[in-house]
C-alpha angles and dihedrals in degrees: 000000000000114000110278114240111204108201112194118203099178094120091049112026091026090062089062090067113133118243097040137299132178147144143198118249089257092051094050092050086050092049091047091054093051094047094052092066091071107033141051095225136033118198110206109185139267121322088203084070108085093213095048092047094069092042092054090047091053093047092044091054094048094048088051092050091049093042091227109189093224136105124244118218128196128194124235141177119229096265135102098248094056092046092049092048093048094051092048095053094043099044096106101040117099097211108042133156131190113206108201121192145173132172109259105172120102089251091059100035093055089060103033127082089000094300096295119180133259094270091062090051091049092052091042093052094043095051095040093053093044091053090048092046091056091057123086098262119139093221136012121214126184125194119200087207114228087018098170096053087046088055095042090056099044119351092196092058093060092045091051090050090055092046088054091055093047089055092049092049093046091051096044096043093061089082092046103037103211117180092202121096121242115265120227117198114204108199127193085211096182099033090244105137131081116226094259091051092048087049093055091055092050092047092053095048090050092048089054101042105017115180095344087094137034118230133221131187128212108180123185117218100226090120095035094250107106100106094042089047092053095048092043092053089049097048099037105033103021094241097168102182109079119185115210148149134216115266087001093280119169146091114342105336095353131235134275117321121252095204095047093044091051091052095049092048092043092052093052097045092245094129114085096177105104089194090067100036096050108130095236093048093052089047089061094048101100092040086051092053090050094049090050092052089046095050090049092050097254133120101182130344113274119261113288094234090073106030099066094067099050128096123192108153117096091217087064113027099070088062092041090055091051094044121001092204090070088081106001127072094165105064145126092326086076096044098264131120130226118243129196118204131190112222141137094305098047127114144221092260089060091050091049090050089057093049094046095046087056096045090245111175113230140133105270091191093062091094095166094048092050090049091049088050091049093047090052089051093048090049088054089048089053091049094047094040085217135093122264121244127230088249089057094046091049093046094052090043094059089053095042100045103024098034091230119163118212108237097142109097109008124179113204103171139359140173128199128192140167115238125223086259093056097256123134116240117200128188115189132175133178141107133289115200090341094308118113123239135180118188133181117196139173125203145151094272146355096274094046092049095049093046093048097045095048092045092052089051092048096045092049092049093047093044094228139078121257128177125231119195124197105221103176141011116196117179121186134179114233113196121222126212116211114242094241090072091056094061122063136158116261110266096025129101116255110252120251119218110250093209109049109195100028092115121041144135128226112234115198123195117192132187122206134188118210114175108307094341132090122209137184130212127192137183141164128206140147086231108074094208093050089049092054094045090046092053092053091049092048095051097040093044090052092041090056093047096047095047088054095044096045090050090055092045092045094231131140122270119260108288121225 
């Protein structure tokens, strides 16, 4: 059997996990150092993304310092800028891989590049692969994104796209002289196929191209088949590149699980890499998985009933907004809704969709300004380890693009206590439109006390009653990793916490309805009461500011 290439995408695909995921630069370096013990390649993100670029640099430098014997992969769209940025960040790394992709199914092609035809895509793929092959990457990989649905619609189209990439690779590689074959990753991007259906595609690709290429699989778990699919393609068809993430993180219900695939292959003696199969290394596999989740702000993936219908990646959400079936096969037909999140992997188009949806006035031609704004939002999502709400995006946008300062409802100080009768007592003071207030209020719980106190203050200031309805309350535990684990001596293995779960924060997300507007509040604190009160303060303060600013700008209230 050809050497198995375990290709972990936790730090790329995993960051598209619904419900929030994020990490500081130091935390990502730590996670990458843990991951590399169990795989041959670590995929880190998109160098075209300004936030990702610096993170990739930092991980690359630490891997070089440690002399880790693993490859680093970066993701790139089929365009010159992505290829150049990828080449720049990987220039000094001895085992580098560029992973090119473009959506090839009917569902994707009808919405990308103005719905251009098959000939346009053949030329695009051939030229992009040629340009990538001319660069100093160790390996070149190409993903015809949504491969299975491309094949299902027209097998010859998929085979022709692969043929175009081979032509481009052979031409570009003349100046580099790699001995390795090109790698084709065939993703079931929406988890649509059964194992037998996916097998038919692999069989036809192998029949046409044989050993002239290497194959990789990246199966999504929407139908619960990703792990079995990966093992089956390896055992039956000899597909030796397996793309996985730790704990099956990833968009919607994730992809095949790194930790589980390692266990299956090690049990059966399929792994020839003694670095991975070392007894002590395998003994640390589950603790490593827990530490990775902890560092990324997760405990376990959210329930599969919710995650399949959430998009958070900027490379996907624009299409999902135009047509949900580009990335979602479990949608309103079964009684579920599609949700779009803004998180660390989101893009400027996603932010613009939010602004346009809410009739926000800004200069759409200021591309650099919009990108800078988006980068700041993504940095916030990383720090929070949670997606950002439309309320927060619009609030920041008014400050960013209109230069507005929030001096409407300002909370300077508060105290919150539980009485002997179990009631919550809240004292809050601050200013509303420049006038001071001090309010003492008692209610059944922290959320009720904060809502009722602030609404009393707002109603008194405005001179009329308005009703605020709490529509949803979403608590979530966000683990914390102590700093001592993020620093380790060169040449030693990063330490893994023995007690996962000892340190954590409670993050609370709230949704309010006020008149025709819907507003969101969010807060995170190790004290659950302070997290709840903070979420109310966040949501109502931003609600008050947005209602005033939108009235001034003559735009519509935030839509649900």
